[in-house]
N, C-alpha and C positions, 0 to 999 in steps of 0.2 A: 466812346470807348473804342469803337471800330476805327474811327479816324485817327485816334492816338496810336493804336496798334499799327496801322498802316504807315503812319509817319515814322514810327520807331523802326519798323522793318525797312522802310526806304532809306532811312539814315544809315542803318547797319550795312545795307547793300552798297551804298555809296562809299562808306568808310572802307569796306572790304575791297572795293574796286580801286579806290585810291591807294590802298596799301599794296595791292598786287601790282600796280603800275609805278610804284616808287622806283626811281632811276637807280641804277647801280653806279655808285660814285667812286668805288675803289675796287681794284682787282689786286690780289697779292700773290706773288709767285715766289716760292722758296727756291734758292739756288744752293744745292747741296753737292759739294765737290771736295776732293782731298786737298784742302788748303795747307794741310801739313801731311807728311808721309811720303811714300815712295814716288809720287807723281807731282810733288808740289812745284816743280820747276815749269811744268807745262799747264798747270791748272789756271794761273792768272789769265792767260789768253782765252781759255775756255769760258771762264766767268765773264770776261770782257765781251766775248762773242754773244752770249745770252743777253747781257745788259745793253748791247748795241741794238738788238732787235726791240727790246723793251723801250729804249729811248726813242727809237723811230716811231713806235706806236704812240707814245706819249706826245711826241711832236705833232702827230696828226690830230690827236685829241678826239677821235671819233669812235673808239672802241666802245661797244655797248652803249652808245648814245652819249659818250663823253666821260667814261670812267678813266681815272688815273691808275696806271699800273705801278705798284711799288714792289720792292723786293726785300727779302731777308736771306742773308747768307748763313750757311751752316757747314761745319767741317765733317766730312764723312770719314776722314783719316785714311781712307782707301783700304785699310786692312782690319780695323777693329769693328766687328759687326755690332757689338754692344754699344760702343760709343756712337756709331753711325745711326743706330736705331734711336738712341736717346736724343741725338741732335735732330732727327726727323720728327720725333714726338714733340720736341720744342717748337719746331716750325708749325706743326699742325694744331696743337692744342694751346700753344703760347702765342705764336705769331698769327695764328688763324689763316694760314695760307690756303689758297684755292687749288693750288697744284704745285708740283715739285719738278723743277728742271734738274735732273740728276737721277741717281747718283752717278759716280764715275766708274769705280772698279766693280767687277762683277759680284764678288762675294758680299760686299756691303750693300750693293744694289738689291740683291736677292733678300738680304735680311730686312732692309727697309720695306721692301714690297710686302713681305709676309707679316712683319711685326707692326707696321705702322700704316702703310698705304691701304692695304686691303681692309683691315679692321675699321679704318676711318673713311673709306671710300674716296681716296684721294688719287687723282691722276698723276702718274710719273712718266716723264719722257727723258730717258737717259741718252746722252750724246756719246757715250764711250764704253758702256758695259757690253762686252762682246762674247761672253761665255755661251756656247751652244745650249747649255742647260736652261738658259732663260727663254729659249724659243718655246718650250713646252711648260713653263712655269704656270701654276694656277694664279691667275691675276684678276679675275672678275671683270676683264675688259678694261683694266685701269692702266696697264703698263705698255709702253711703246719705246722704241729706240731708233735714233737716227744713224747709229753706227751698225754696220753689218755684223752678223754672227761670225765667230772665228771658224765655223765650219767652212765658210767662204774664204776666209783668210788662209786657211791651211792649203786650199787649192791654189790660190794666187801665189803663195810663197813657193809652192812646188813648181809652178810655171816659171817663176823668176829664176830658180835654181837650175831647172832643166834647160832653160834658154841660155844659161851661162855654162852649160855642160858640166855641172857639178852634180854628181850622183852619190857621193859618199860624205855623210855629215855626222857630227856629234851634236847632241841636243841637250840643253839644260833649261829648266823652267822653274819659275817661282812656285812654291808649294801652296797654291790656293786655287780657287775655282777658275780664275782667268788662265793661269799658267798651265794647269793640268788640261783644261779644255782645249786650249790652243795646241799644246804639245800632242795630244791625242789626235786632233783633227789633222795636224800637219803630218804626223807620222803615217797615218792611214793613207792620206793622199800621196805622199812621197813614195811610199813603198808600192802603192798601186801603179805608180808611174815608172816603176823599175829602179827606184833609188834605194839606198841602204842607210839606215840609221844605226850607227855603231853602238850608241848608248843613248838612253833617255833617262836623265837623272834630275831629280828635284833639288832645289837649293832653297834655303831659308833666308828671308830678308833679315837685315839688322845685325849680321855677323861682322866682326872686325877682320876675319881672316877666312879666305876661301881656298887655301892651298890644297886641302884634302879633296875638295870637290873638283878643282881643276886637274889635280893629279889623276883622278879617276877618268875624267873626260879625255885627257891626253893619252892615257894608257889604251883607251878604246880606239883612239885615232879618228881621223876624218879630215877631209880637205878644208872644211870650214867648221866653225862652231855656231850653231843656231842658239840664240839667247832669248828665250821667251820670258823676260823679266821686266824690271822697272828701271827707268833712267836714273833714279836717285837712290837706289837701294842695291839689292843683291846682284842684279844684272850688271850694274856698273862695277861692283867688286869682282865679279867673275872675270869680266873683260880685263880689268887692270892686272889681276893676278896672272891671267893667261899671257898677257903681253910681257909682264915682268919675268916670267919663267920660260918664255919662248914656246909655250904649249901650242898656241894658235896665233896667227897674225891677221886673219880675216874673219869677220863676224857677220852673221845675218841678223838684222834688227827688225823684228816685227813692231807693231804699233806702240806698245808700251815702252819701247826702247828708243823711240825717235824723238830727240829733243836736243836743241842747240846747247843746253847746259852740259849734257853728256859729252858732246863733241869738244866743247871748250875744256872740260875737266880732263878728258883722256888725251887730247892733243893729237899729234901726228900718228900715233898708234892706230887710230881709227881710219886713216886714209885707205880707201879701197874697199872698206866694208859697205854693205848695202842692205836694202830691205824694202819695206812697204808699210804704208798706213793709209787709212781711208782718205780719199781725196779724188777730185775730178778736175778735168780741164774744161769744164762747162763755162758758158758765159757768166753764169751765176757765181762761180768760184772767183773769176777775175773781178767781178764787181764787188764781191764781199771783201776781197783782199785790199782793194782800193779804199773801201769804206773803213776797214780796220786800220789801215795806215793813217788815214785822216784822223781816226779816233785815238791813235797813239799806241796800238799794239800790233803784234805780228799775226796777220790773218792766215799765214801759211802753216802755222803750228798745228800739231796733231789735235784734232777734235775741236778746234776753234769754230770752224764752219758748222760742224754738227751741233754745237751748242747754240749758235745763232738760230739754226733751223728748229731745234727742239723748243726754244722759247717762242719762236714765231708760230709753230704749229699749235702750241697751247692757246695762244691768244686768238688765232684765226678759228680754231675749233669753238672757242667761246662765242665768237661773233656769229658763226654759223648756227650755233644752238640758241643764241639770244640769251645766254646764261653763263655765269661764272661758276656754276655748281658742277663738280666733277661727275656726279651721277647723270647729268644731262649732257654735258659737252663731250664726254668720253666717246659717245657714239658718232661723233662728227670728225674725229681726228683723221681716220682713214679717208673720209670723203674729201676733206680739204687737201690732203696730201697727194691724191692721185687723180688721174684723168677720169672723166672728161672735165673740161673747164678751161678758162683763160689761164695760161701759164704765168706764174708769179715768181719774180726773182728778188734778190736782196735790194732794198731801197724802194720796193713796191708794196709794202705792207698797207699803206694808206689806200692804195688802189684796190688791194684785195678786200679790205673792209668795205669799201664802197660797193664793190661788185656783190659781196655777200648781202649787204643791206638791200640791194636791188633784187635779190632773189636769184642771182646768177651763180653758176658753178665756177670754182677755181681749181686749178691744178698747181699746187705749191711745188715748185722746182727748187727754189732756194739756193743756198750756197753749195750744196753737195749733190745736186740732181736727185732730190728725194723721191723715192718710190717705196711705199710701205707694202710689204707682202706678208702672207701668212698671218701670224698673230700680232702684226704691227711692228715689224722690224725692217730695216733698210735692205733693199736688194743688194746693194754693195758695189762701190767703185773704189779703186785703190790707186794711190800715187806711188810709183816705184822710185826709190831714192838711192843715191850713192854719196858717200862722204868724200869730198874733194876740197883740198886747200882750206881745211878748217870750217867747211860749210856743208849744209845738207842740200844737195843738188837734186832736182827732179830730173829723172832720165826717161820717164815714160808713165803711161797710165794703163791700168788693167780693168 
């Protein structure tokens, strides 16, 4: 009897040990971005950036002992919080993703975080949600972003204007978390620097006519019009109407307004307009752009590099934790993103995995000179741009 009990217990222990050591064969990452909606012209390069990092890791074949990384896409719509949350729920409970690369726009990102990610304990790393409100959001340690807060962009935009000796501006913003957050951050920084905002007025996306909004902006006056909107929606409509009526001829374009499609659609009227979006002149940025070109997409587009970095950080944090479970690897995201450790650039994800397997530290620099601060957001670097000859030209970095 005792021998039988001992044998049974031993078998149970061996079975439990074998189960605990079962290899992880698949990691699944959801990519939730606004494939439709006001940013749909820049989203394809963002998704391609994330998928480039995933393809790189799959080519190495060494993540978590040989797991294959698969993806599932979902449409955040950028503007519809209910639809975005439902799409995220489909990723988590239907596709059974281990993490989400996304979302993109701030309002839907906040909704997904509170309605889906927190209740299900799923890590999210957004490449482009920039609302200052997200800095203090309740997130249970699950939310990170590789794009800087608009609190930082407001200061950078102020510096760009002051360096051009422009101290009198009109301001319009899309009426949502992103637009209001950026508008407030910019106005505070600009006025603190001695500038004047003649009017700060919201606009709604999806309208066919913006003549009344532009009339109010024109009546207030300003040397330039700051448009904190979206490339494929109200921001574009505001600019076109302002040009048609002669209300303004120069526009300041923050990150949500920087896209080649906008330049193509508006044409010569945008020549001389300027702005900024997250970006860096680091060695990693140059390498990423070359990799993107080889992969067939524009690596200089807004938030493409941030998307590569977001996906890379998810996978490297998993490797550091030895687990694809969000509850485990969430505590390793900040570790792999920051010093100390061997610096890791695009194209070096296999090297990073090997270093982590060897118990060594890494400092993921990536495509955008990643440094995560505070509650897990990018410290922030910006590319200053100007529209010249129908193209978005880089004129400096901030």
